[in-house]
N, C-alpha and C positions, 0 to 999 in steps of 0.2 A: 882295679881291673883284675878279675879272676882269670887265671890261666890254668888250663889242665894239660898236663904233659905226660905222654906215655913213653915207655922205653922197654926194651927187652925182646922185641920181635926179632925175627931172623928166619933162616932156613934150617930145617931139620929133617931127618929121615923118618919114615913111618915107624911108630913105636917109640920115638924119642920124646924129649921133654923140653919145655921152655917155661920161663918165669917172666911174666909181664909185671911192670911196675907203673904206678900212676900217682901223681901228686897234683893236688889243686892248690895253687898258691895265690897270694894277693888278697887274702881276706882273713879277718880275725874270726869269722863265723865257722862253726863246725857243720859239715855237711850232714844232712839227714840220711841220705842214701848215696852210696857210690856203686857204680856198676860197670861191667864190661859188656859191650855189644860187638857184634861182628857183621861184616858185610862182604859177601863173596861176589864176584862179577856176575851181573845179571840177576842177582837176588836181592831181596829186601833185607834191611838191617834187622838183626834179631838179638834178643837177650842171650848172653852167655851166662852171666852170674851177677848177682847184686848182693850188697850187704848193708844193713842199716846201722845207724849209730849205736843201736842196742845189740848188734851182733847177729841179727836175724838174717839168714842167707836164703837166696832163691837161685835156682839153676834152670837153664834150659833143658828140655827133655833129652836132647842129644848128648848132654854131658855124661850122664850115666856113671857118675863116680870117678871120672877121669880127671876132672878139674877141681881145684879148691880155691875159693876166694877168701882173702883174709885182710884185716885192717892192720896198718903199720902202727908203730908206737907214736910216730909223728902225726899230728893232726892232718886230716884230709889226705891220707895216704892209703892206697889199696894195692894188693898184689893178686895176681892170678897164676897159680901153679898149674901147668898143663902137662899131664902125663899121657902116655899111650896115644900120642897124636896120630891122626889119620890124614890121608890126603884131602878128605872132605872138610878138614878143619882149616884148610887154606883160605885166608880172608884177610881183610884189614880189620884189626881189632881196635875199637874205640873205647875210651874211658869216659864215663859220664859222672858228673857230680851234681847232686840235687840239694839245693838249700831251701827247704820247704818254707821255713819261717820268713825268709827274704823273698820268696817267690822267684827264685832264680834257678836256672838250670844251665849247666855249661858242659860243652863237649871238647874233647881233645881232637887233635888232627889225625890221630890213628897211627898204628904201627903194623907193618906187614908181617904176617906169619905165613910161611910157605912150608908145606909138608910134601916132600917128594923124594923118591929114590933116584 
């Protein structure tokens, strides 16, 4: 049973930074893509950033150089470094792990990020 677990959320003032971590465990397979999505109250879930097993990254337009996604040394681990946070970044951040060869896609339960003065 694959489990995706996020950590690192919290409250921060505008202009601050947070680092989110995500690990997908319970499988010997390597994910093809891992990504971060977010959902604010009353809004649809949107892509924040993703990274393939080959290291190709993709970011939402709103990131504009403020966030960086990276893979960890451990299998199926991904990080999201968020700098210059804004109040509009407040949302629940979800990690997604896609295992293309196994036709499986798994979501974490999310971690709350709140940016407020």
